[in-house]
C-alpha positions in Angstrom: 6.9 -30.1 16.4 8.4 -27.0 18.1 11.7 -26.7 19.9 13.6 -27.7 16.7 17.2 -26.6 16.6 17.1 -22.9 17.2 20.1 -21.0 15.9 22.3 -19.4 18.5 21.5 -16.0 17.0 18.0 -16.4 18.6 19.2 -15.9 22.1 17.1 -13.8 24.6 19.1 -10.7 23.7 18.1 -11.0 20.0 14.3 -11.4 20.5 13.5 -7.7 20.2 11.8 -6.7 16.9 12.4 -3.7 14.7 8.8 -2.7 14.1 8.0 -5.6 11.8 4.2 -6.0 11.2 2.5 -9.0 12.6 -1.2 -10.0 12.1 -2.7 -11.9 15.0 -5.7 -14.1 14.0 -7.5 -15.5 17.0 -11.2 -15.8 17.8 -10.7 -15.2 21.6 -10.5 -11.5 22.5 -8.4 -12.2 25.6 -5.8 -14.1 23.5 -5.7 -11.3 20.9 -5.2 -8.6 23.5 -2.5 -10.6 25.4 -0.6 -11.4 22.2 -0.8 -7.8 21.0 0.6 -6.5 24.3 3.4 -9.1 24.2 4.3 -8.3 20.6 4.4 -4.6 21.3 6.6 -5.3 24.3 9.0 -7.1 22.0 9.1 -4.2 19.6 6.7 -5.4 16.8 3.7 -3.6 15.3 0.7 -5.8 16.0 -2.7 -5.8 14.4 -5.4 -8.3 15.5 -8.5 -9.8 13.9 -11.1 -12.2 15.2 -11.5 -14.7 12.4 -9.9 -16.3 9.3 -12.3 -14.4 7.1 -11.3 -11.1 8.7 -7.6 -12.0 8.2 -8.2 -12.7 4.5 -10.0 -9.4 4.0 -7.2 -7.5 5.9 -4.5 -9.2 3.8 -6.3 -8.3 0.6 -5.6 -4.6 1.4 -2.4 -4.8 3.3 0.7 -7.0 3.6 2.4 -8.0 6.9 5.8 -9.5 7.7 4.2 -12.4 9.7 0.9 -13.9 10.6 0.3 -15.5 14.1 -2.6 -18.0 13.4 -4.8 -19.8 15.9 -5.9 -23.2 14.6 -9.2 -23.6 16.3 -11.6 -20.8 15.5 -15.4 -20.9 15.5 -17.5 -20.1 13.6 -15.9 -20.0 10.2 -12.6 -21.0 8.8 -10.1 -22.9 11.0 -6.4 -22.1 10.9 -5.5 -24.4 8.0 -8.3 -23.1 5.8 -7.3 -19.6 6.6 -3.7 -20.4 5.7 -4.8 -21.9 2.4 -6.7 -18.7 1.6 -3.8 -16.5 2.6 -1.4 -18.5 0.3 -3.7 -17.7 -2.6 -3.2 -14.0 -2.0 0.4 -14.1 -0.9 2.2 -17.4 -1.7 5.2 -16.5 0.3 3.4 -15.3 3.4 5.2 -16.3 6.6 2.9 -17.9 9.2 3.3 -19.2 12.7 0.7 -21.5 14.3 -0.4 -20.6 17.8 -2.6 -23.2 19.4 -3.5 -25.0 22.7 -3.6 -28.3 20.8 -0.3 -29.9 20.1 -1.3 -33.2 18.5 -3.6 -32.2 15.6 -3.8 -33.4 12.0 -4.8 -29.8 11.1 -1.5 -28.5 12.6 0.5 -31.2 10.8 -1.1 -30.3 7.5 -0.6 -26.6 8.0 3.1 -27.1 8.8 3.4 -29.2 5.7 1.8 -26.4 3.7 4.6 -24.1 4.8 3.9 -22.6 8.2 7.2 -21.7 9.8 6.7 -22.9 13.3 4.2 -23.9 16.0 3.9 -22.3 19.4 1.8 -24.1 22.0 -0.5 -22.1 24.3 0.3 -21.2 27.0 3.7 -19.9 25.9 6.5 -17.8 27.5 7.7 -14.5 26.2 11.0 -16.2 25.2 9.2 -19.0 23.3 7.1 -16.5 21.5 10.1 -14.3 20.6 12.1 -17.2 19.4 9.3 -18.4 17.2 8.8 -15.0 15.7 12.4 -14.5 14.9 12.5 -18.0 13.3 9.4 -17.1 11.4 10.9 -13.9 10.0 14.0 -15.6 8.7 13.9 -15.3 4.9 12.9 -18.4 3.0 15.4 -20.0 0.7 14.9 -19.4 -3.0 12.4 -21.6 -4.8 13.5 -25.3 -5.0 11.7 -25.8 -8.3 14.2 -27.6 -10.6 15.6 -25.4 -13.4 14.3 -27.7 -16.2 10.7 -27.4 -15.0 10.6 -23.7 -15.7 10.7 -24.4 -19.5 8.0 -25.8 -21.8 8.5 -29.4 -22.8 6.7 -28.8 -26.1 8.8 -29.9 -29.1 9.3 -27.5 -31.9 10.1 -29.0 -35.3 13.4 -27.9 -36.7 14.9 -28.2 -40.2 13.4 -29.6 -43.4 11.0 -32.1 -41.6 9.1 -29.1 -40.1 6.1 -29.4 -42.4 5.3 -33.1 -42.1 
């Protein structure tokens, strides 16, 4: 899942952020604190919450450039459920999964839903920085076919209109 082809532009020298806002969602305080410190070291502005529910409430009031989302959180919503709720608020929200579990159906579903990457715990500073840079890359324009944006309702034309 991770370690897909990483563009050369994501070398170690290019991992430093420019103050982009990142929301950390993890039920373990130690993980939130560690990730916040690492992100601040890399030049990002980190905010941390302890649950999926807290993340949704936070994102109702404020937008962020990226969400770092743990998959296994108890009690309450797991990572996939949190991502579903986030997408209802912000359909283009960029999310990276951070989890100690690498072979999970929930992770696969979340990646299919549009999560940008997956970082397995424990991670290195370089792995984290590369995933964040990859996650912040703008998404391509919508791939929705042009014809689907118009109604398929037929409108009568000419003298047969009143039949």
